[in-house]
C-alpha positions as CSV (number, residue, x, y, z in Angstrom):
1,X,27.4,95.1,-121.3
2,X,30.3,95.5,-118.7
3,X,29.2,95.9,-115.1
4,X,31.7,96.4,-112.2
5,X,32.1,97.5,-108.6
6,X,29.6,94.9,-107.5
7,X,29.2,93.6,-104.0
8,X,30.9,90.2,-103.4
9,X,27.6,88.6,-102.5
10,X,26.2,89.3,-106.0
11,X,24.3,86.5,-107.7
12,X,22.8,86.0,-111.1
13,X,19.2,86.2,-109.8
14,X,20.0,89.4,-108.0
15,X,21.6,90.9,-111.1
16,X,18.6,89.9,-113.2
17,X,16.3,91.6,-110.6
18,X,18.3,94.8,-110.8
19,X,18.1,94.8,-114.6
20,X,14.5,93.8,-114.8
21,X,13.3,97.3,-115.5
22,X,15.7,97.6,-118.4
23,X,15.0,94.4,-120.2
24,X,15.7,90.7,-120.1
25,X,19.2,89.5,-119.3
26,X,19.9,86.4,-121.5
27,X,23.4,85.6,-120.2
28,X,25.8,86.5,-117.4
29,X,29.5,85.9,-117.3
30,X,31.2,86.7,-114.0
31,X,34.9,87.6,-114.0
32,X,36.9,85.6,-111.5
33,X,40.6,85.5,-110.5
34,X,42.4,82.9,-112.5
35,X,44.3,81.2,-109.7
36,X,41.7,81.4,-106.8
37,X,38.4,81.4,-108.7
38,X,37.2,84.3,-106.5
39,X,34.7,86.7,-107.9
40,X,36.2,90.0,-109.0
41,X,33.0,92.1,-108.5
42,X,32.5,92.5,-112.2
43,X,31.2,90.7,-115.3
44,X,29.6,90.9,-118.7
45,X,25.8,90.9,-119.3
46,X,24.0,90.0,-122.5
47,X,20.6,91.5,-123.1
48,X,17.8,90.4,-125.4
49,X,17.9,93.6,-127.4
50,X,20.1,96.7,-128.0
51,X,17.3,98.8,-126.5
52,X,17.4,96.8,-123.3
53,X,21.2,97.3,-123.1
54,X,20.8,101.0,-123.7
55,X,18.3,101.2,-120.9
56,X,20.7,99.4,-118.6
57,X,23.4,102.0,-119.2
58,X,21.2,104.5,-117.5
59,X,21.7,102.6,-114.3
60,X,25.4,103.5,-114.2
61,X,26.3,104.8,-110.8
62,X,23.2,103.4,-109.2
63,X,23.8,102.2,-105.6
64,X,24.0,98.5,-104.9
65,X,24.7,97.6,-101.3
66,X,26.7,100.8,-100.8
67,X,28.6,100.5,-104.1
68,X,28.0,102.7,-107.1
69,X,27.7,100.2,-110.0
70,X,29.9,100.8,-113.0
71,X,27.9,100.0,-116.2
72,X,29.0,100.6,-119.8
73,X,28.6,99.0,-123.2
74,X,31.3,96.4,-123.6
75,X,33.8,96.7,-126.4
76,X,33.6,93.6,-128.8
77,X,36.3,91.2,-127.7
78,X,39.2,90.7,-130.0
79,X,40.0,87.1,-131.0
80,X,42.5,85.6,-128.6
81,X,46.0,85.7,-129.8
82,X,48.7,83.4,-128.4
83,X,52.4,83.7,-129.3
84,X,51.7,86.4,-131.9
85,X,49.0,84.7,-133.9
86,X,45.3,83.6,-133.7
87,X,45.0,80.5,-131.4
88,X,43.5,78.5,-134.3
89,X,46.6,79.0,-136.4
90,X,49.5,76.7,-135.4
91,X,51.9,78.8,-137.4
92,X,54.9,77.8,-139.6
93,X,56.5,74.7,-138.3
94,X,59.8,75.2,-136.4
95,X,61.6,73.7,-133.4
96,X,60.2,76.3,-131.1
97,X,56.8,76.1,-129.4
98,X,54.8,78.8,-127.6
99,X,52.7,77.6,-124.6
100,X,50.0,79.8,-123.1
101,X,47.4,79.7,-120.4
102,X,49.7,78.1,-117.9
103,X,48.8,78.2,-114.2
104,X,50.7,80.8,-112.1
105,X,52.6,78.2,-110.2
106,X,53.5,74.6,-111.0
107,X,56.2,71.9,-110.8
108,X,58.5,72.2,-113.8
109,X,59.2,68.5,-113.8
110,X,55.6,67.7,-114.1
111,X,55.2,70.3,-116.9
112,X,58.1,68.8,-118.9
113,X,56.5,65.3,-118.4
114,X,53.6,66.4,-120.6
115,X,56.0,66.4,-123.5
116,X,57.8,63.1,-122.7
117,X,56.3,61.4,-125.8
118,X,57.3,64.3,-128.1
119,X,61.0,64.7,-127.3
120,X,63.3,66.3,-124.8
121,X,62.6,69.9,-123.9
122,X,65.9,71.6,-124.3
123,X,65.1,75.0,-122.8
124,X,62.2,76.9,-121.3
125,X,61.8,80.6,-121.4
126,X,59.2,81.9,-119.0
127,X,57.7,85.2,-120.1
128,X,57.6,87.9,-117.4
129,X,56.0,91.3,-117.3
130,X,56.9,93.8,-114.6
131,X,58.6,90.8,-112.9
132,X,55.4,88.8,-112.8
133,X,55.0,85.5,-114.6
134,X,52.5,86.0,-117.4
135,X,51.4,82.3,-117.7
136,X,53.2,82.0,-121.0
137,X,56.5,80.4,-122.1
138,X,58.5,79.2,-125.0
139,X,59.9,75.7,-125.4
140,X,62.9,74.7,-127.5
141,X,63.1,71.2,-129.0
142,X,65.8,69.5,-131.0
143,X,63.8,69.0,-134.1
144,X,60.8,70.3,-135.9
145,X,59.2,66.8,-135.7
146,X,59.4,66.9,-131.9
147,X,57.9,70.4,-131.8
148,X,55.1,69.3,-134.1
149,X,54.2,66.5,-131.7
150,X,54.1,69.1,-128.9
151,X,51.8,71.5,-130.8
152,X,49.4,68.6,-131.4
153,X,48.8,68.7,-127.6
154,X,47.0,72.1,-128.0
155,X,44.0,72.1,-125.6
156,X,45.5,69.5,-123.2
157,X,44.6,70.3,-119.6
158,X,47.3,71.1,-117.1
159,X,46.4,71.9,-113.6
160,X,42.8,72.6,-114.7
161,X,43.8,74.8,-117.6
162,X,43.5,74.0,-121.3
163,X,47.0,74.8,-122.7
164,X,47.4,76.9,-125.9
165,X,50.3,75.6,-128.1
166,X,51.5,76.8,-131.5
167,X,54.8,77.1,-133.3
168,X,57.1,80.0,-132.5
169,X,60.2,81.1,-134.4
170,X,62.9,78.6,-133.6
171,X,65.9,79.9,-131.6
172,X,69.5,79.4,-132.8
173,X,71.5,77.3,-130.4
174,X,73.7,80.3,-129.5
175,X,70.8,82.6,-128.9
176,X,70.1,83.6,-125.3
177,X,66.7,82.9,-123.9
178,X,67.1,85.9,-121.5
179,X,66.5,83.7,-118.5
180,X,68.9,80.8,-119.2
181,X,65.9,78.4,-119.1
182,X,65.5,78.9,-115.4
183,X,62.0,78.7,-113.9
184,X,60.9,82.1,-112.6
185,X,61.0,82.6,-108.9
186,X,57.3,82.6,-108.0
187,X,56.5,85.7,-106.1
188,X,57.8,88.3,-108.5
189,X,61.6,88.1,-108.2
190,X,63.4,89.5,-111.2
191,X,64.3,87.1,-114.0
192,X,67.0,87.1,-116.6
193,X,69.4,89.4,-114.7
194,X,67.0,92.4,-114.8
195,X,67.6,95.1,-112.2
196,X,65.4,94.7,-109.2
197,X,63.1,97.7,-108.6
198,X,62.8,99.1,-105.1
199,X,59.9,97.9,-103.0
200,X,59.6,101.1,-100.9
201,X,59.1,104.7,-102.0
202,X,62.2,106.4,-103.3
203,X,60.7,109.9,-103.6
204,X,59.6,112.4,-101.0
205,X,56.2,111.9,-99.4
206,X,53.6,114.4,-100.5
207,X,52.2,116.7,-97.8
208,X,49.3,115.1,-95.9
209,X,49.6,111.9,-98.0
210,X,47.0,109.3,-96.9
211,X,47.1,107.0,-100.0
212,X,49.6,104.5,-101.3
213,X,50.1,102.9,-104.7
214,X,50.7,99.1,-104.4
215,X,52.2,97.0,-107.2
216,X,53.1,93.3,-107.7
217,X,49.9,92.3,-106.0
218,X,48.7,88.7,-106.3
219,X,45.7,88.0,-108.5
220,X,43.9,86.6,-105.4
221,X,44.1,89.9,-103.5
222,X,40.8,91.2,-101.9
223,X,39.8,94.1,-99.8
224,X,39.9,91.9,-96.8
225,X,43.4,90.4,-97.5
226,X,45.0,93.8,-98.2
227,X,43.5,95.2,-95.0
228,X,44.9,92.3,-93.1
229,X,48.3,92.9,-94.7
230,X,48.4,96.5,-93.5
231,X,46.7,95.9,-90.1
232,X,50.0,96.5,-88.2
233,X,50.3,99.9,-89.8
234,X,46.7,101.1,-89.5
235,X,43.2,100.9,-90.9
236,X,42.6,100.7,-94.6
237,X,39.7,103.0,-95.4
238,X,39.4,102.5,-99.1
239,X,40.8,100.4,-102.0
240,X,40.8,101.0,-105.7
241,X,41.9,98.1,-107.8
242,X,43.0,98.8,-111.4
243,X,41.4,96.6,-114.1
244,X,42.0,96.3,-117.8
245,X,39.3,98.5,-119.5
246,X,38.6,96.0,-122.3
247,X,38.7,92.7,-120.5
248,X,38.0,93.8,-116.9
249,X,41.0,91.7,-115.8
250,X,42.8,92.8,-112.7
251,X,46.2,94.4,-113.5
252,X,47.9,93.5,-110.2
253,X,48.1,97.1,-108.9
254,X,45.9,99.4,-106.9
255,X,45.6,102.3,-104.5
256,X,45.2,101.9,-100.8
257,X,43.9,104.7,-98.5
258,X,44.4,105.1,-94.8
259,X,42.9,107.3,-92.2
260,X,46.0,109.3,-91.3
261,X,49.3,110.2,-92.8
262,X,51.1,108.6,-89.8
263,X,49.5,105.3,-90.8
264,X,51.0,105.8,-94.3
265,X,54.4,106.2,-92.7
266,X,54.1,102.9,-91.0
267,X,52.6,101.2,-94.1
268,X,55.5,102.0,-96.4
269,X,57.8,100.0,-94.1
270,X,56.0,96.9,-95.3
271,X,57.3,97.3,-98.8
272,X,58.9,94.0,-99.9
273,X,56.8,91.9,-97.4
274,X,55.0,89.0,-99.1
275,X,51.3,88.7,-99.7
276,X,50.2,85.4,-101.1
277,X,53.8,84.7,-102.3
278,X,54.5,88.1,-103.8
279,X,56.7,90.9,-102.4
280,X,54.6,94.0,-102.5
281,X,55.9,97.2,-104.0
282,X,54.7,100.4,-102.3
283,X,54.9,104.0,-103.4
284,X,53.3,107.3,-102.4
285,X,50.1,108.4,-104.2
286,X,48.9,111.9,-104.2
287,X,49.3,115.2,-105.9
288,X,51.9,115.6,-108.6
289,X,54.8,117.9,-107.9
290,X,54.1,121.5,-108.8
291,X,56.0,122.8,-111.8
292,X,58.9,125.2,-111.1
293,X,58.1,128.8,-111.3
294,X,58.5,130.0,-114.9
295,X,58.4,126.6,-116.4
296,X,56.3,126.1,-119.5
297,X,53.1,124.3,-118.6
298,X,51.5,124.1,-122.0
299,X,50.9,121.0,-124.2
300,X,51.2,120.2,-127.8
């Protein structure tokens, strides 16, 4: 069972008390931010029976300290896949290695030192998504033997995280890694020569707009930290963080509401300013443009 929109003060005993009328909760797994360990206000519950879980769903929307709880049956989790294959499968030996579950920030020299007994790391390609480091990378070694020694380190802890390592398809020496092996600029700067997207709205502001869309947010963002970020512009009246429907993980984007449209005008000027090391992207939220008169409005 997935449960979300919980108050930050939520505890296991409190949740079990809430669900007591539905049935016994046998396990609780809270979702937390990977870098800060802060509670996300959501989690997964396991019940002693399917009947108890079905009864718990009826509590969807029930108020909990001023928050309407979101409760729904959880989709069975898919096996974790790293580098294109199941984590338990190291893949076909090659001179390339995929590394997953890396911390968001680390010293590259210290990272390379993990493989000192394997061989020299020739190149590193950090994987980025929407200009954010994904916590994954590819390593290029000189030989398959060196890469094999590196893959044997699967599960080794680095900065408190058990690393996932398996073989990747080896790169030819004249192939481009896309980023030239450079470490990503922590904070969301574009990598590999990609065009930098604007941090401030490029389109016209909708009439009466009091809500903004914010992207490139740090995983550690909270209602309190975003309100502090925008305090020079005005008062944040509401936040809506977007989470992955299956895992509940924060997507790094959300909607921020203000009391007046004038505060929105001031808030957009903060586009590009840093919050926990990330330059925030800001755009207007609101009604979509009305179709031109005579334009076909149907759908397939």
